[in-house]
Backbone as CSV, one residue per row, in Angstrom:
resi,resn,N_x,N_y,N_z,CA_x,CA_y,CA_z,C_x,C_y,C_z
1,MET,33.586,28.565,-2.975,32.385,28.826,-3.772,31.709,27.526,-4.181
2,MET,32.499,26.580,-4.721,31.941,25.296,-5.133,31.350,24.548,-3.956
3,SER,32.046,24.626,-2.818,31.548,23.947,-1.618,30.214,24.514,-1.185
4,ASP,30.092,25.862,-1.245,28.841,26.504,-0.869,27.715,26.092,-1.810
5,LEU,28.051,26.003,-3.114,27.055,25.603,-4.093,26.585,24.187,-3.864
6,GLN,27.530,23.283,-3.551,27.163,21.891,-3.297,26.275,21.781,-2.066
7,THR,26.608,22.553,-1.024,25.809,22.531,0.194,24.401,23.027,-0.071
8,SER,24.316,24.134,-0.858,23.021,24.703,-1.172,22.170,23.727,-1.965
9,THR,22.809,23.043,-2.943,22.089,22.073,-3.762,21.581,20.926,-2.919
10,ALA,22.434,20.435,-2.012,22.043,19.320,-1.151,20.884,19.701,-0.246
11,ASP,20.918,20.981,0.240,19.886,21.415,1.167,18.515,21.526,0.501
12,THR,18.493,21.716,-0.820,17.223,21.860,-1.512,16.590,20.514,-1.866
13,ARG,17.344,19.422,-1.696,16.784,18.116,-1.987,15.815,17.705,-0.885
14,PRO,14.722,17.019,-1.248,13.786,16.556,-0.229,14.491,15.663,0.798
15,ARG,14.162,15.859,2.038,14.787,15.073,3.103,13.815,13.984,3.543
16,ILE,14.221,12.738,3.375,13.404,11.583,3.741,14.147,10.801,4.813
17,ALA,13.464,10.563,5.928,14.126,9.874,7.030,14.148,8.363,6.849
18,GLY,13.220,7.830,6.099,13.131,6.384,5.943,13.880,5.876,4.729
19,ASN,13.622,4.640,4.389,14.312,3.956,3.305,13.863,4.513,1.943
20,THR,14.814,4.965,1.145,14.500,5.499,-0.183,14.860,4.517,-1.298
21,ASP,15.167,3.287,-0.939,15.509,2.250,-1.924,14.208,1.645,-2.458
22,THR,13.441,2.459,-3.188,12.074,2.081,-3.532,11.991,0.934,-4.535
23,SER,12.998,0.779,-5.386,12.953,-0.347,-6.329,12.959,-1.666,-5.573
24,LEU,13.821,-1.767,-4.578,13.864,-2.984,-3.758,12.564,-3.154,-2.980
25,LEU,12.075,-2.068,-2.388,10.853,-2.148,-1.590,9.659,-2.579,-2.434
26,LYS,9.583,-2.097,-3.671,8.466,-2.490,-4.543,8.521,-3.975,-4.891
27,LEU,9.729,-4.503,-5.078,9.852,-5.931,-5.371,9.474,-6.770,-4.152
28,ILE,9.867,-6.316,-2.966,9.474,-7.020,-1.738,7.963,-6.948,-1.560
29,ALA,7.405,-5.758,-1.811,5.953,-5.589,-1.700,5.230,-6.495,-2.688
30,LEU,5.750,-6.599,-3.900,5.150,-7.476,-4.904,5.140,-8.919,-4.429
31,PHE,6.244,-9.355,-3.847,6.352,-10.730,-3.344,5.264,-11.016,-2.310
32,PHE,5.104,-10.110,-1.364,4.114,-10.346,-0.306,2.685,-10.140,-0.816
33,MET,2.509,-9.286,-1.813,1.181,-9.132,-2.410,0.772,-10.408,-3.130
34,ILE,1.720,-11.043,-3.822,1.427,-12.316,-4.484,1.041,-13.365,-3.443
35,ILE,1.795,-13.422,-2.341,1.454,-14.346,-1.257,0.026,-14.094,-0.769
36,ASP,-0.319,-12.836,-0.568,-1.643,-12.465,-0.080,-2.738,-12.912,-1.045
37,HIS,-2.561,-12.608,-2.318,-3.602,-12.904,-3.301,-3.688,-14.393,-3.634
38,VAL,-2.555,-15.069,-3.631,-2.583,-16.520,-3.815,-3.347,-17.173,-2.657
39,GLY,-3.093,-16.688,-1.451,-3.827,-17.203,-0.297,-5.310,-16.919,-0.394
40,LEU,-5.655,-15.702,-0.798,-7.058,-15.318,-0.908,-7.801,-16.180,-1.912
41,VAL,-7.173,-16.459,-3.047,-7.852,-17.164,-4.142,-7.788,-18.679,-3.995
42,PHE,-6.612,-19.211,-3.664,-6.414,-20.664,-3.712,-6.369,-21.338,-2.339
43,PHE,-6.007,-20.576,-1.288,-5.889,-21.181,0.046,-6.585,-20.300,1.088
44,PRO,-7.867,-20.012,0.915,-8.546,-19.082,1.835,-8.580,-19.565,3.276
45,GLN,-8.403,-20.851,3.477,-8.434,-21.395,4.829,-7.093,-21.254,5.547
46,VAL,-6.036,-20.889,4.832,-4.702,-20.751,5.435,-4.464,-19.277,5.768
47,MET,-4.648,-18.937,7.023,-4.581,-17.543,7.458,-3.205,-16.926,7.281
48,GLU,-2.166,-17.749,7.336,-0.799,-17.222,7.272,-0.518,-16.470,5.974
49,PHE,-1.119,-16.900,4.866,-0.935,-16.182,3.603,-1.405,-14.741,3.744
50,ARG,-2.570,-14.559,4.356,-3.143,-13.224,4.478,-2.362,-12.381,5.468
51,VAL,-1.881,-13.015,6.541,-1.104,-12.282,7.546,0.151,-11.679,6.924
52,PHE,0.930,-12.509,6.237,2.158,-11.994,5.639,1.867,-11.066,4.459
53,GLY,0.683,-11.180,3.901,0.290,-10.258,2.845,0.101,-8.835,3.326
54,ARG,-0.068,-8.651,4.671,-0.239,-7.297,5.208,1.021,-6.446,5.041
55,ILE,2.146,-7.061,4.707,3.395,-6.311,4.539,3.364,-5.477,3.263
56,ALA,2.602,-5.911,2.265,2.679,-5.305,0.935,2.183,-3.862,0.900
57,MET,0.983,-3.602,1.374,0.396,-2.279,1.210,1.220,-1.169,1.861
58,PRO,1.704,-1.333,3.120,2.524,-0.264,3.701,3.790,0.040,2.906
59,LEU,4.393,-0.984,2.312,5.600,-0.747,1.511,5.265,0.053,0.259
60,TYR,4.184,-0.311,-0.420,3.760,0.451,-1.587,3.400,1.884,-1.194
61,ALA,2.714,2.033,-0.062,2.324,3.366,0.396,3.555,4.232,0.668
62,TRP,4.572,3.643,1.293,5.789,4.388,1.570,6.513,4.753,0.272
63,CYS,6.557,3.837,-0.672,7.172,4.133,-1.976,6.444,5.289,-2.652
64,LEU,5.135,5.348,-2.468,4.353,6.441,-3.034,4.744,7.775,-2.392
65,VAL,4.943,7.761,-1.090,5.368,8.976,-0.387,6.725,9.445,-0.900
66,VAL,7.661,8.516,-1.009,8.989,8.858,-1.514,8.892,9.357,-2.951
67,GLY,8.112,8.653,-3.772,7.945,9.054,-5.162,7.324,10.427,-5.288
68,SER,6.342,10.736,-4.440,5.697,12.046,-4.473,6.658,13.157,-4.071
69,GLU,7.602,12.830,-3.228,8.572,13.825,-2.776,9.595,14.149,-3.867
70,PHE,9.922,13.168,-4.687,10.977,13.354,-5.680,10.465,13.562,-7.100
71,THR,9.194,13.322,-7.360,8.690,13.401,-8.733,8.792,14.813,-9.294
72,ARG,9.030,14.890,-10.596,9.069,16.187,-11.268,7.684,16.636,-11.698
73,SER,6.760,15.705,-11.800,5.390,16.047,-12.199,4.407,15.135,-11.483
74,ALA,3.732,15.690,-10.478,2.739,14.910,-9.739,1.581,14.513,-10.641
75,LEU,1.243,15.386,-11.595,0.132,15.082,-12.497,0.440,13.857,-13.351
76,ARG,1.676,13.796,-13.899,2.050,12.627,-14.703,2.123,11.373,-13.833
77,TYR,2.604,11.541,-12.622,2.686,10.419,-11.676,1.289,9.868,-11.396
78,ALA,0.349,10.755,-11.093,-1.026,10.329,-10.814,-1.667,9.721,-12.049
79,LEU,-1.419,10.318,-13.220,-2.001,9.801,-14.458,-1.462,8.411,-14.769
80,ARG,-0.167,8.194,-14.540,0.435,6.881,-14.767,-0.237,5.828,-13.885
81,LEU,-0.467,6.164,-12.623,-1.120,5.232,-11.712,-2.574,4.991,-12.120
82,PHE,-3.253,6.056,-12.556,-4.653,5.926,-12.978,-4.771,5.009,-14.196
83,LEU,-3.890,5.206,-15.167,-3.931,4.378,-16.371,-3.637,2.918,-16.048
84,LEU,-2.660,2.683,-15.178,-2.361,1.315,-14.771,-3.540,0.713,-14.003
85,GLY,-4.223,1.542,-13.216,-5.403,1.078,-12.508,-6.505,0.672,-13.465
86,ALA,-6.693,1.487,-14.531,-7.715,1.173,-15.531,-7.378,-0.117,-16.270
87,ILE,-6.099,-0.298,-16.587,-5.662,-1.526,-17.261,-5.857,-2.735,-16.343
88,SER,-5.626,-2.529,-15.055,-5.689,-3.626,-14.081,-7.104,-4.038,-13.731
89,GLN,-8.065,-3.137,-13.887,-9.412,-3.389,-13.358,-10.056,-4.675,-13.879
90,PRO,-9.994,-4.983,-15.183,-10.624,-6.239,-15.634,-10.015,-7.479,-14.985
91,VAL,-8.678,-7.543,-14.893,-8.069,-8.721,-14.271,-8.238,-8.703,-12.753
92,TYR,-8.370,-7.530,-12.172,-8.676,-7.404,-10.746,-10.040,-8.026,-10.458
93,VAL,-10.998,-7.716,-11.319,-12.343,-8.285,-11.184,-12.302,-9.807,-11.323
94,MET,-11.572,-10.300,-12.321,-11.523,-11.743,-12.570,-10.712,-12.479,-11.506
95,ALA,-9.540,-11.973,-11.186,-8.637,-12.706,-10.297,-9.144,-12.762,-8.867
96,LEU,-9.699,-11.652,-8.362,-10.045,-11.584,-6.948,-11.547,-11.578,-6.695
97,GLY,-12.348,-11.698,-7.769,-13.786,-11.823,-7.602,-14.504,-10.554,-7.203
98,HIS,-13.935,-9.394,-7.517,-14.577,-8.125,-7.187,-15.568,-7.730,-8.274
99,SER,-16.388,-6.745,-7.957,-17.289,-6.191,-8.960,-16.593,-5.015,-9.654
100,TRP,-17.184,-4.545,-10.736,-16.603,-3.423,-11.481,-16.613,-2.133,-10.672
101,THR,-17.470,-2.049,-9.681,-17.535,-0.832,-8.859,-16.582,-0.891,-7.665
102,ASP,-15.869,-1.999,-7.513,-14.807,-2.111,-6.500,-13.484,-1.815,-7.198
103,PHE,-12.965,-0.623,-6.983,-11.769,-0.204,-7.714,-10.500,-0.674,-7.027
104,ASN,-9.508,-1.029,-7.844,-8.261,-1.560,-7.293,-7.414,-0.473,-6.644
105,ILE,-6.372,-0.884,-5.968,-5.583,0.013,-5.134,-4.825,1.078,-5.923
106,LEU,-4.578,0.851,-7.202,-3.862,1.854,-7.988,-4.679,3.130,-8.137
107,PHE,-5.996,3.024,-8.121,-6.838,4.223,-8.127,-6.660,4.996,-6.825
108,LEU,-6.584,4.281,-5.707,-6.333,4.934,-4.422,-5.002,5.662,-4.447
109,PHE,-3.982,5.023,-5.002,-2.664,5.640,-5.060,-2.676,6.903,-5.926
110,SER,-3.412,6.873,-7.031,-3.465,8.062,-7.890,-4.148,9.221,-7.162
111,ILE,-5.186,8.926,-6.397,-5.862,9.956,-5.608,-4.919,10.513,-4.547
112,ALA,-4.162,9.634,-3.889,-3.235,10.066,-2.834,-2.132,10.968,-3.390
113,VAL,-1.642,10.672,-4.584,-0.612,11.512,-5.206,-1.137,12.928,-5.413
114,LEU,-2.381,13.051,-5.878,-2.966,14.380,-6.095,-3.150,15.119,-4.771
115,ALA,-3.544,14.394,-3.731,-3.700,15.025,-2.417,-2.368,15.551,-1.902
116,ILE,-1.324,14.748,-2.020,0.005,15.171,-1.571,0.498,16.356,-2.396
117,ALA,0.218,16.337,-3.702,0.603,17.458,-4.561,-0.052,18.748,-4.079
118,GLY,-1.307,18.672,-3.692,-1.999,19.842,-3.169,-1.407,20.323,-1.858
119,ILE,-1.041,19.382,-0.999,-0.417,19.738,0.275,0.921,20.438,0.044
120,LYS,1.702,19.925,-0.899,3.014,20.510,-1.196,2.890,21.888,-1.850
121,ALA,1.903,22.045,-2.719,1.781,23.285,-3.484,1.384,24.474,-2.607
122,MET,0.477,24.239,-1.651,-0.017,25.304,-0.760,-0.471,26.535,-1.560
123,VAL,-1.269,26.292,-2.597,-1.798,27.359,-3.440,-3.260,27.595,-3.064
124,HIS,-3.559,28.805,-2.588,-4.926,29.152,-2.200,-5.509,28.130,-1.227
125,GLY,-4.686,27.710,-0.287,-5.159,26.771,0.723,-5.282,25.343,0.242
126,SER,-4.556,24.981,-0.843,-4.672,23.627,-1.396,-4.222,22.552,-0.422
127,GLN,-3.392,22.936,0.567,-2.971,21.953,1.561,-4.147,21.473,2.404
128,TYR,-5.272,22.214,2.345,-6.478,21.822,3.065,-7.536,21.250,2.116
129,TRP,-7.845,21.997,1.031,-8.964,21.566,0.201,-8.627,20.375,-0.690
130,ALA,-7.342,20.197,-1.068,-7.000,19.049,-1.921,-7.241,17.714,-1.204
131,PRO,-6.669,17.502,-0.003,-6.978,16.240,0.688,-8.447,16.142,1.088
132,ALA,-9.083,17.289,1.404,-10.500,17.261,1.780,-11.362,16.778,0.614
133,LEU,-11.073,17.254,-0.589,-11.820,16.810,-1.766,-11.624,15.321,-2.016
134,CYS,-10.402,14.858,-1.787,-10.127,13.425,-1.963,-10.904,12.590,-0.955
135,ILE,-10.997,13.087,0.267,-11.766,12.380,1.297,-13.240,12.310,0.913
136,VAL,-13.771,13.420,0.386,-15.164,13.436,-0.065,-15.356,12.428,-1.196
137,LEU,-14.429,12.422,-2.152,-14.511,11.482,-3.268,-14.555,10.045,-2.780
138,LEU,-13.731,9.744,-1.780,-13.651,8.373,-1.274,-14.907,7.959,-0.505
139,GLN,-15.760,8.917,-0.189,-17.044,8.576,0.424,-18.035,8.051,-0.612
140,TYR,-17.773,8.341,-1.891,-18.727,8.000,-2.943,-18.261,6.864,-3.851
141,ILE,-16.999,6.495,-3.757,-16.514,5.364,-4.550,-15.884,4.339,-3.616
142,HIS,-15.905,3.083,-4.044,-15.328,2.008,-3.225,-13.986,1.612,-3.828
143,VAL,-12.920,1.944,-3.123,-11.565,1.646,-3.578,-10.903,0.723,-2.568
144,ASP,-10.081,-0.181,-3.037,-9.362,-1.097,-2.155,-8.603,-0.305,-1.078
145,TYR,-8.796,-0.675,0.157,-8.238,-0.032,1.354,-8.926,1.284,1.691
146,GLY,-9.646,1.881,0.782,-10.537,2.990,1.060,-9.947,4.166,1.809
147,LEU,-10.799,4.792,2.616,-10.414,6.000,3.338,-9.273,5.729,4.308
148,ASN,-9.298,4.570,4.970,-8.218,4.254,5.904,-6.874,4.173,5.199
149,GLY,-6.855,3.572,4.017,-5.613,3.510,3.254,-5.123,4.887,2.861
150,PHE,-6.061,5.746,2.461,-5.716,7.118,2.079,-5.128,7.878,3.269
151,LEU,-5.790,7.792,4.413,-5.299,8.492,5.606,-3.945,7.954,6.051
152,PHE,-3.747,6.651,5.893,-2.452,6.059,6.241,-1.338,6.652,5.389
153,ILE,-1.582,6.828,4.095,-0.575,7.424,3.210,-0.272,8.857,3.649
154,LEU,-1.297,9.617,4.017,-1.073,10.993,4.475,-0.295,11.018,5.788
155,VAL,-0.555,10.046,6.653,0.197,9.943,7.913,1.678,9.692,7.629
156,LEU,1.954,8.777,6.711,3.340,8.513,6.334,3.991,9.761,5.748
157,TYR,3.254,10.483,4.930,3.805,11.703,4.333,4.114,12.747,5.405
158,ALA,3.218,12.895,6.353,3.416,13.888,7.413,4.634,13.562,8.278
159,ALA,4.931,12.269,8.439,6.022,11.840,9.324,7.304,11.507,8.577
160,ARG,7.379,11.798,7.298,8.455,11.317,6.424,9.847,11.816,6.792
161,ARG,9.964,12.878,7.559,11.266,13.485,7.814,11.850,13.143,9.185
162,SER,11.186,12.245,9.895,11.685,11.872,11.231,11.425,10.396,11.473
163,ARG,12.500,9.635,11.721,12.320,8.201,11.992,11.471,7.951,13.237
164,PRO,11.730,8.646,14.355,10.866,8.414,15.521,9.398,8.726,15.237
165,ALA,9.144,9.824,14.536,7.756,10.182,14.209,7.151,9.152,13.268
166,LEU,7.946,8.696,12.305,7.475,7.700,11.352,7.107,6.407,12.067
167,ALA,7.970,5.954,12.970,7.707,4.723,13.708,6.476,4.870,14.605
168,ALA,6.384,6.014,15.303,5.278,6.214,16.238,3.934,6.302,15.523
169,THR,3.873,7.089,14.459,2.603,7.242,13.749,2.213,5.959,13.017
170,PHE,3.210,5.253,12.496,2.945,3.979,11.815,2.318,2.991,12.790
171,LEU,2.924,2.828,13.956,2.414,1.872,14.937,1.057,2.296,15.480
172,ALA,0.870,3.605,15.644,-0.426,4.097,16.115,-1.520,3.766,15.099
173,PHE,-1.207,3.930,13.827,-2.203,3.628,12.794,-2.434,2.125,12.707
174,ALA,-1.370,1.336,12.888,-1.531,-0.120,12.887,-2.459,-0.556,14.023
175,ALA,-2.290,0.067,15.200,-3.153,-0.258,16.334,-4.596,0.135,16.043
176,TYR,-4.772,1.313,15.442,-6.133,1.744,15.074,-6.752,0.766,14.093
177,TRP,-5.992,0.416,13.057,-6.523,-0.498,12.039,-6.816,-1.871,12.655
178,GLY,-5.970,-2.263,13.613,-6.221,-3.519,14.307,-7.508,-3.490,15.106
179,SER,-7.842,-2.324,15.642,-9.040,-2.205,16.483,-10.329,-2.400,15.694
180,ILE,-10.261,-2.241,14.361,-11.463,-2.427,13.538,-11.307,-3.631,12.610
181,SER,-10.322,-4.479,12.894,-10.084,-5.673,12.093,-10.461,-6.903,12.904
182,PHE,-10.326,-8.076,12.282,-10.682,-9.306,12.999,-9.425,-9.965,13.555
183,PRO,-9.555,-10.690,14.662,-8.384,-11.265,15.333,-7.822,-12.477,14.610
184,VAL,-6.531,-12.685,14.799,-5.860,-13.893,14.315,-5.559,-14.730,15.550
185,SER,-6.195,-15.869,15.657,-6.102,-16.655,16.889,-4.841,-17.495,16.982
186,SER,-4.257,-17.852,15.814,-3.050,-18.682,15.836,-2.262,-18.480,14.556
187,LEU,-0.962,-18.763,14.641,-0.076,-18.724,13.481,0.760,-19.994,13.463
188,PHE,0.745,-20.695,12.345,1.502,-21.932,12.188,1.212,-22.920,13.322
189,GLY,-0.042,-22.934,13.754,-0.476,-23.873,14.779,-0.201,-23.436,16.201
190,VAL,0.401,-22.258,16.377,0.709,-21.755,17.721,-0.367,-20.754,18.135
191,SER,-1.023,-21.004,19.242,-2.075,-20.112,19.725,-1.487,-18.758,20.130
192,LEU,-2.214,-17.701,19.821,-1.779,-16.348,20.186,-2.565,-15.811,21.377
193,SER,-3.230,-16.677,22.089,-4.053,-16.226,23.216,-3.218,-15.569,24.304
194,PHE,-1.934,-15.942,24.409,-1.069,-15.361,25.443,-0.864,-13.867,25.229
195,MET,-1.143,-13.359,24.015,-0.906,-11.951,23.729,-1.876,-11.040,24.467
196,ASN,-3.027,-11.565,24.899,-3.986,-10.707,25.598,-3.840,-10.799,27.107
197,GLN,-2.755,-11.396,27.576,-2.530,-11.554,29.011,-1.549,-10.503,29.517
198,GLY,-1.606,-10.231,30.795,-0.665,-9.298,31.412,-1.158,-7.868,31.383
199,LEU,-0.318,-6.968,31.921,-0.686,-5.564,32.075,-1.005,-4.895,30.746
200,LEU,-0.216,-5.207,29.728,-0.406,-4.579,28.420,-1.122,-5.511,27.446
201,GLY,-1.874,-6.447,27.974,-2.513,-7.452,27.135,-3.398,-6.870,26.057
202,THR,-4.233,-5.885,26.414,-5.155,-5.305,25.442,-4.406,-4.615,24.311
203,ILE,-3.325,-3.901,24.668,-2.532,-3.204,23.651,-1.817,-4.207,22.761
204,LYS,-1.208,-5.217,23.362,-0.512,-6.237,22.570,-1.474,-6.949,21.629
205,GLU,-2.669,-7.208,22.134,-3.655,-7.932,21.335,-4.030,-7.158,20.072
206,LEU,-4.025,-5.828,20.160,-4.359,-5.001,19.003,-3.451,-5.289,17.819
207,PHE,-2.179,-5.539,18.104,-1.202,-5.718,17.041,-1.222,-7.128,16.443
208,PHE,-2.111,-7.965,16.962,-2.263,-9.301,16.406,-3.662,-9.505,15.832
209,GLN,-4.274,-8.376,15.432,-5.458,-8.417,14.587,-4.970,-8.428,13.137
210,MET,-5.805,-8.864,12.214,-5.340,-9.084,10.847,-4.646,-7.868,10.234
211,GLN,-5.341,-6.737,10.153,-4.755,-5.596,9.455,-3.576,-4.997,10.215
212,ALA,-3.559,-5.181,11.532,-2.472,-4.612,12.337,-1.128,-5.278,12.065
213,PHE,-1.152,-6.441,11.420,0.109,-7.108,11.103,0.939,-6.321,10.094
214,MET,0.422,-5.211,9.635,1.194,-4.311,8.797,2.470,-3.840,9.493
215,TRP,2.507,-3.943,10.826,3.714,-3.507,11.558,4.956,-4.273,11.106
216,MET,4.783,-5.430,10.491,5.935,-6.201,10.032,6.701,-5.492,8.917
217,ALA,6.043,-4.531,8.258,6.712,-3.782,7.185,7.562,-2.631,7.717
218,LEU,7.356,-2.253,8.961,8.015,-1.058,9.492,9.543,-1.093,9.442
219,PRO,10.201,-2.197,9.828,11.678,-2.202,9.740,12.194,-1.943,8.332
220,LEU,11.497,-2.455,7.330,11.925,-2.249,5.947,11.799,-0.788,5.538
221,ILE,10.870,-0.075,6.165,10.678,1.341,5.869,11.685,2.204,6.624
222,LEU,12.032,1.809,7.826,12.918,2.626,8.662,14.396,2.458,8.317
223,ILE,14.797,1.261,7.937,16.227,0.961,7.738,16.612,1.182,6.282
224,GLN,17.566,2.070,6.060,18.010,2.374,4.709,18.794,1.205,4.115
225,THR,18.401,0.799,2.911,19.139,-0.231,2.181,19.762,0.408,0.939
226,LYS,20.749,-0.256,0.405,21.460,0.291,-0.758,21.646,-0.819,-1.796
227,SER,20.535,-1.254,-2.352,20.588,-2.362,-3.301,21.079,-1.933,-4.682
228,GLU,20.933,-0.635,-4.983,21.284,-0.088,-6.296,20.420,-0.667,-7.421
229,LEU,19.287,-1.260,-7.047,18.323,-1.708,-8.060,17.656,-0.490,-8.687
230,ARG,17.394,-0.569,-9.967,16.692,0.503,-10.666,15.686,-0.133,-11.615
231,ILE,14.424,-0.027,-11.298,13.406,-0.570,-12.192,12.662,0.601,-12.829
232,PRO,12.213,0.459,-14.078,11.515,1.548,-14.768,10.281,2.013,-14.011
233,LYS,9.924,3.285,-14.204,8.787,3.858,-13.492,7.514,3.043,-13.700
234,TRP,7.260,2.635,-14.935,6.040,1.900,-15.211,6.058,0.504,-14.587
235,MET,7.237,-0.098,-14.499,7.301,-1.474,-14.025,7.018,-1.588,-12.537
236,GLY,7.388,-0.574,-11.762,7.195,-0.645,-10.326,5.768,-1.004,-9.941
237,TYR,4.813,-0.323,-10.577,3.406,-0.620,-10.337,2.807,-1.427,-11.484
238,GLY,3.508,-1.475,-12.623,3.005,-2.203,-13.782,2.961,-3.705,-13.581
239,LEU,3.730,-4.209,-12.614,3.686,-5.637,-12.314,2.382,-6.026,-11.605
240,TYR,1.635,-5.017,-11.156,0.372,-5.294,-10.464,-0.613,-6.039,-11.369
241,PRO,-0.953,-5.508,-12.548,-1.881,-6.264,-13.401,-1.295,-7.579,-13.904
242,ILE,0.032,-7.640,-14.056,0.659,-8.876,-14.543,0.478,-10.000,-13.535
243,HIS,0.647,-9.693,-12.244,0.505,-10.764,-11.251,-0.956,-11.202,-11.139
244,LEU,-1.889,-10.287,-11.356,-3.309,-10.663,-11.346,-3.643,-11.558,-12.535
245,LEU,-3.088,-11.222,-13.698,-3.294,-12.060,-14.879,-2.721,-13.458,-14.656
246,ALA,-1.557,-13.518,-13.992,-0.948,-14.816,-13.695,-1.857,-15.652,-12.794
247,ILE,-2.521,-15.012,-11.837,-3.439,-15.726,-10.949,-4.613,-16.296,-11.746
248,VAL,-5.123,-15.527,-12.696,-6.218,-16.016,-13.547,-5.755,-17.224,-14.370
249,LEU,-4.560,-17.127,-14.948,-4.046,-18.229,-15.770,-3.822,-19.491,-14.938
250,VAL,-3.295,-19.323,-13.723,-3.110,-20.471,-12.838,-4.469,-21.078,-12.489
251,GLY,-5.457,-20.224,-12.265,-6.801,-20.721,-11.981,-7.355,-21.561,-13.119
252,LEU,-7.122,-21.110,-14.346,-7.569,-21.888,-15.504,-6.861,-23.232,-15.573
253,LEU,-5.552,-23.226,-15.279,-4.779,-24.466,-15.302,-5.242,-25.437,-14.216
254,LEU,-5.728,-24.885,-13.103,-6.185,-25.721,-11.994,-7.629,-26.180,-12.161
255,GLY,-8.248,-25.777,-13.260,-9.590,-26.284,-13.545,-10.730,-25.324,-13.318
256,ILE,-10.434,-24.073,-12.925,-11.517,-23.093,-12.812,-12.019,-22.788,-14.225
257,PRO,-13.290,-22.968,-14.495,-13.782,-22.807,-15.876,-13.702,-21.360,-16.354
258,LEU,-13.460,-21.238,-17.648,-13.392,-19.906,-18.250,-14.706,-19.156,-18.059
259,SER,-15.798,-19.896,-18.037,-17.114,-19.275,-17.859,-17.216,-18.526,-16.528
260,HIS,-16.491,-19.017,-15.519,-16.484,-18.351,-14.216,-15.922,-16.943,-14.344
261,TYR,-14.797,-16.812,-15.044,-14.165,-15.493,-15.217,-15.007,-14.605,-16.120
262,ILE,-15.636,-15.200,-17.115,-16.495,-14.419,-18.019,-17.703,-13.864,-17.256
263,SER,-18.241,-14.685,-16.360,-19.387,-14.232,-15.574,-19.015,-13.093,-14.632
264,LEU,-17.789,-13.137,-14.113,-17.315,-12.047,-13.265,-17.192,-10.758,-14.065
265,LEU,-16.645,-10.866,-15.267,-16.526,-9.696,-16.133,-17.894,-9.141,-16.515
266,ALA,-18.837,-10.044,-16.703,-20.180,-9.626,-17.091,-20.982,-9.078,-15.912
267,GLY,-20.424,-9.260,-14.700,-21.113,-8.766,-13.518,-22.286,-9.608,-13.100
268,SER,-22.215,-10.891,-13.445,-23.331,-11.789,-13.111,-22.861,-12.906,-12.171
């Protein structure tokens, strides 16, 4: 009887084929996001910062998929992300030079959580109209990574229960994103021109466009790790505004005038 009960309980748990060690993945994503943003702000001429920064978003997106599968309340999950996004917006504007109408990625994540909740609920066709409404919304607001980022999260969610499907859809989306991104001609002084040679040259070349370098995150998503790290729910994404604030403070220390940040906040 107990054995049957344990089996039944196990069978009702969400089945995730990829890495569910989300605390570790979020810390790795944070590391590469800092690299990306430091490169964007302080070393825009060094392409390598931006290339390795492509690892961050797919890891966060996968953590969102895992979190959506296990959360007890999608509404609270989305609200937590929305509030963190609202808190982050002023420092997002200052640190990365965006306007107030360019919303940070936490808003995208909150929208994606609601879409996934609708897909899971399947109430009055919500698996169709919930993501459709989100797509319509994303046509009218400008959010970091935008519609492509949203669709990528849905692709990960759809493939979450099969490693082969996850790998195939991930790489297919990376190739698509590469097709609309700009090329990276060299890394660490080594020319990448050889990638467009040979029978599969065009296909290989796709994966060496800027956004397509997201494929570097795939092994971390596919291979299960067991770090036993546990970070609080708020901290996982709460470090986002903190790292942006740190970039602003470093900028001030390096001589960027306070008036520059004030003008960004003022929208001038």
